[in-house]
Wavefront OBJ file of the C-alpha trace (Angstrom):
o trace
v -27.890 -9.796 16.763
v -29.282 -8.072 13.662
v -30.549 -10.499 11.016
v -32.145 -10.428 7.583
v -35.672 -10.138 8.968
v -34.653 -7.093 11.014
v -33.154 -5.457 7.935
v -36.292 -6.094 5.871
v -38.481 -4.696 8.649
v -36.344 -1.564 8.883
v -36.535 -0.950 5.131
v -40.291 -1.487 4.966
v -41.013 0.729 7.981
v -38.858 3.516 6.555
v -40.564 3.714 3.198
v -38.079 1.798 1.063
v -39.830 -0.137 -1.703
v -38.581 -3.379 -3.264
v -38.060 -1.615 -6.608
v -36.093 1.346 -5.220
v -32.529 2.196 -6.135
v -30.587 2.930 -2.955
v -26.997 3.739 -2.135
v -25.618 2.930 1.305
v -22.844 4.322 3.480
v -22.451 2.521 6.796
v -20.298 2.428 9.909
v -20.736 -1.222 10.853
v -19.481 -0.698 14.407
v -22.299 1.765 14.991
v -24.874 -0.869 14.031
v -23.611 -3.502 16.455
v -23.519 -7.225 15.801
v -24.878 -8.313 12.422
v -25.412 -11.929 11.440
v -22.608 -12.686 8.921
v -21.198 -9.178 9.304
v -20.886 -6.945 6.247
v -21.961 -9.775 3.946
v -25.061 -10.255 6.078
v -25.990 -6.576 5.739
v -25.495 -6.695 1.966
v -27.520 -9.912 1.713
v -30.341 -8.419 3.762
v -30.510 -5.239 1.699
v -30.216 -7.031 -1.609
v -32.824 -9.694 -0.826
v -35.371 -6.983 0.032
v -34.743 -5.061 -3.203
v -36.208 -7.801 -5.386
v -36.888 -5.425 -8.293
v -34.505 -2.648 -7.299
v -30.815 -1.950 -7.112
v -28.380 -1.791 -4.201
v -25.456 0.556 -4.838
v -22.509 0.538 -2.429
v -19.692 3.081 -2.935
v -16.276 1.415 -3.284
v -14.276 4.615 -3.651
v -10.515 4.796 -4.228
v -9.975 8.562 -4.279
v -7.267 8.340 -1.604
v -5.046 5.925 -3.548
v -5.801 6.620 -7.226
v -4.084 9.991 -7.372
v -1.868 12.066 -9.650
v 1.245 10.333 -8.262
v -0.332 6.883 -8.771
v -2.886 7.223 -11.589
v -3.896 3.567 -11.786
v -7.153 1.706 -11.031
v -7.710 -2.033 -11.435
v -11.363 -2.908 -10.924
v -10.350 -6.437 -9.884
v -7.810 -5.571 -7.197
v -7.744 -1.905 -6.160
v -8.900 -1.721 -2.542
v -11.533 0.834 -1.503
v -10.362 3.476 0.945
v -13.635 4.036 2.810
v -14.387 1.157 5.186
v -15.327 -2.465 5.714
v -18.646 -2.459 3.862
v -16.963 -1.059 0.758
v -14.062 -3.498 0.947
v -16.429 -6.462 1.143
v -18.836 -5.190 -1.536
v -16.076 -4.424 -4.045
v -15.069 -8.057 -4.537
v -18.312 -9.983 -4.110
v -19.072 -12.218 -7.079
v -22.769 -11.275 -7.182
v -22.062 -7.566 -7.664
v -20.734 -5.485 -10.532
v -18.109 -2.896 -9.673
v -17.958 0.142 -11.903
v -14.896 1.339 -13.781
v -14.962 4.846 -12.346
v -11.326 5.274 -11.271
v -11.833 7.266 -8.052
v -15.533 6.932 -7.144
v -16.494 3.419 -8.172
v -19.561 1.654 -6.825
v -20.592 -1.983 -6.566
v -24.133 -2.573 -7.816
v -26.316 -5.543 -6.904
v -29.626 -6.563 -8.446
v -31.538 -6.397 -11.686
v -29.789 -4.335 -14.339
v -26.628 -3.818 -12.266
v -24.230 -4.242 -15.191
v -26.163 -1.809 -17.331
v -26.407 0.725 -14.525
v -22.627 0.953 -14.060
v -21.766 0.853 -17.763
v -19.622 3.685 -19.100
v -18.209 4.976 -15.803
v -14.682 4.861 -17.234
v -15.647 7.869 -19.355
v -16.224 10.127 -16.325
v -13.881 13.105 -16.168
v -14.711 14.073 -12.580
v -15.752 12.306 -9.372
v -19.548 12.636 -9.609
v -20.948 14.111 -12.834
v -24.699 14.186 -13.327
v -24.678 11.113 -15.571
v -22.681 8.891 -13.204
v -24.011 6.092 -11.005
v -24.525 8.360 -8.003
v -25.756 11.336 -9.990
v -28.422 9.275 -11.747
v -30.135 8.611 -8.432
v -31.814 11.957 -9.131
v -33.449 10.765 -12.355
v -34.198 7.375 -10.786
v -35.821 8.935 -7.684
v -33.348 6.974 -5.575
v -32.623 6.994 -1.867
v -29.441 7.314 0.201
v -29.111 5.449 3.497
v -26.514 6.825 5.919
v -26.216 4.101 8.549
v -24.372 5.326 11.617
v -22.791 8.222 9.699
v -23.851 11.753 8.807
v -23.887 13.938 5.716
v -20.088 14.203 5.819
v -20.217 10.718 4.225
v -23.067 11.543 1.849
v -21.173 11.215 -1.437
v -24.363 11.864 -3.372
v -24.032 15.528 -2.424
v -20.855 15.751 -4.510
v -23.008 14.851 -7.507
v -25.419 17.625 -6.522
v -22.523 20.097 -6.524
v -21.551 18.979 -10.007
v -25.135 18.911 -11.317
v -25.758 22.456 -10.133
v -22.360 23.753 -11.196
v -21.444 24.969 -7.704
v -18.252 27.009 -8.151
v -14.862 26.047 -6.719
v -15.522 22.318 -6.420
v -13.121 20.741 -8.967
v -9.392 21.118 -9.432
v -8.660 22.772 -12.768
v -5.430 20.839 -13.369
v -6.113 17.389 -14.792
v -4.326 14.063 -15.149
v -5.073 10.845 -17.025
v -5.774 7.605 -15.144
v -5.054 4.109 -16.460
v -8.073 1.870 -15.798
v -7.846 -1.918 -15.996
v -11.184 -3.644 -16.641
v -12.437 -7.112 -15.700
v -10.728 -8.670 -18.731
v -7.389 -7.019 -17.988
v -7.720 -4.477 -20.784
v -6.240 -1.048 -20.111
v -8.329 2.048 -20.766
v -7.251 5.675 -20.432
v -9.638 8.024 -18.669
v -10.434 11.457 -20.070
v -8.400 14.275 -18.483
v -9.616 13.940 -14.913
v -10.552 16.675 -12.420
v -10.393 15.723 -8.744
v -12.373 17.327 -5.933
v -10.748 20.485 -4.637
v -12.041 23.660 -3.003
v -9.497 26.425 -2.680
v -11.580 28.370 -0.156
v -11.925 25.446 2.282
v -9.388 24.025 4.700
v -10.633 20.475 3.987
v -12.913 18.592 1.588
v -16.275 20.343 1.446
v -17.993 17.065 2.374
v -16.901 17.699 5.960
v -19.248 20.690 5.882
v -22.234 19.016 4.201
v -23.770 18.648 7.703
v -24.474 22.385 7.353
v -27.487 21.297 5.269
v -28.938 19.063 8.009
v -31.651 21.359 9.380
v -32.706 22.514 5.908
v -33.041 18.885 4.745
v -35.164 18.085 7.784
v -37.408 21.079 7.177
v -38.046 20.310 3.508
v -38.607 16.610 4.140
v -35.519 15.539 2.235
v -34.322 13.434 5.176
v -36.085 11.336 7.802
v -34.602 9.133 10.494
v -34.797 5.514 11.548
v -32.753 3.038 13.541
v -31.018 -0.138 12.454
v -29.540 -2.095 15.306
v -27.862 0.521 17.470
v -27.288 2.987 14.617
v -29.257 6.076 13.696
v -30.012 5.982 9.967
v -30.537 9.017 7.750
v -33.091 8.061 5.077
v -32.422 10.574 2.313
v -34.471 11.304 -0.791
v -32.173 12.150 -3.721
v -34.634 14.418 -5.534
v -35.602 16.389 -2.433
v -31.991 16.824 -1.349
v -31.085 18.124 -4.802
v -34.038 20.494 -4.964
v -33.291 21.792 -1.468
v -29.627 22.470 -2.252
v -30.639 24.193 -5.496
v -33.037 26.448 -3.586
v -30.441 27.310 -0.940
v -27.799 28.232 -3.490
v -30.261 30.429 -5.369
v -30.623 32.472 -2.184
v -27.093 32.597 -0.819
v -24.415 35.217 -1.386
v -21.613 33.021 0.029
v -20.318 29.454 -0.157
v -22.427 27.305 2.168
v -19.878 24.517 2.692
v -16.427 25.936 3.373
v -16.729 26.170 7.157
v -18.959 24.779 9.888
v -22.006 27.063 9.904
v -25.696 26.140 9.655
v -27.501 27.407 6.584
v -29.428 30.596 7.480
v -32.998 29.602 8.370
v -34.499 32.337 6.222
v -33.206 30.479 3.166
v -35.665 27.651 3.702
v -38.403 28.723 6.149
v -41.777 28.715 4.424
v -40.802 26.030 1.952
v -41.918 22.474 1.393
v -39.897 19.875 -0.475
v -37.400 22.546 -1.502
v -40.064 24.751 -3.115
v -41.658 27.941 -1.791
v -45.174 27.586 -0.394
v -47.772 29.837 -2.004
l 1 2 3 4 5 6 7 8 9 10 11 12 13 14 15 16 17 18 19 20 21 22 23 24 25 26 27 28 29 30 31 32 33 34 35 36 37 38 39 40 41 42 43 44 45 46 47 48 49 50 51 52 53 54 55 56 57 58 59 60 61 62 63 64 65 66 67 68 69 70 71 72 73 74 75 76 77 78 79 80 81 82 83 84 85 86 87 88 89 90 91 92 93 94 95 96 97 98 99 100 101 102 103 104 105 106 107 108 109 110 111 112 113 114 115 116 117 118 119 120 121 122 123 124 125 126 127 128 129 130 131 132 133 134 135 136 137 138 139 140 141 142 143 144 145 146 147 148 149 150 151 152 153 154 155 156 157 158 159 160 161 162 163 164 165 166 167 168 169 170 171 172 173 174 175 176 177 178 179 180 181 182 183 184 185 186 187 188 189 190 191 192 193 194 195 196 197 198 199 200 201 202 203 204 205 206 207 208 209 210 211 212 213 214 215 216 217 218 219 220 221 222 223 224 225 226 227 228 229 230 231 232 233 234 235 236 237 238 239 240 241 242 243 244 245 246 247 248 249 250 251 252 253 254 255 256 257 258 259 260 261 262 263 264 265 266 267 268 269 270 271 272
């Protein structure tokens, strides 16, 4: 059974430092048995990050929609799995007021880190909790899942202004904060890609080989799960480089990125 010591050992051996900011997506079944379940995983991650920040997505994009434009930070259930549903309502975390892509933050400065998310007008703008992992040189851990669950890449799309990623029609969402006050969001743009038959995140695995080549992603193992250890800056720089070279949308169907777009590069930059 996986315990706190195992989690600390995994983090240390995979280059995570106690002052890092990390966001985590996890399929708990893939990990196997964990002491105290989802709470045990959160406790293990948080206790290692003594001077850092643990950020767990608690997204509600599937329920906070145009037909039901309402988000209560105290009660609205996440739509993305057990870890999110546990993290959202823990008393030692601070859940953000982003109406569709909230996160729960744990650690020093958590409240400050999530402040102002109710002002977001799209799922993952550059200044949001996930987007700021770029400026903070943060990491993304994908535990038992792949890049199709790598929400950080939505923030890369928005940062780089990738076309055809947001629905032009907007709606306003009522947000209820921790004190029960109601706040109206700005006119809100949801994710939408007209040229794709599904959310583009399902095609983010197209980047996998390029990320490996540029060193944006390495791999470890936690329990029985393969873990993608992702560097936010290197992923962003790699995607920027790829889109500077492409003449077509890289994430609207399952197709690896052409190797010539990244061969001869290091860290997303051309070798000279």
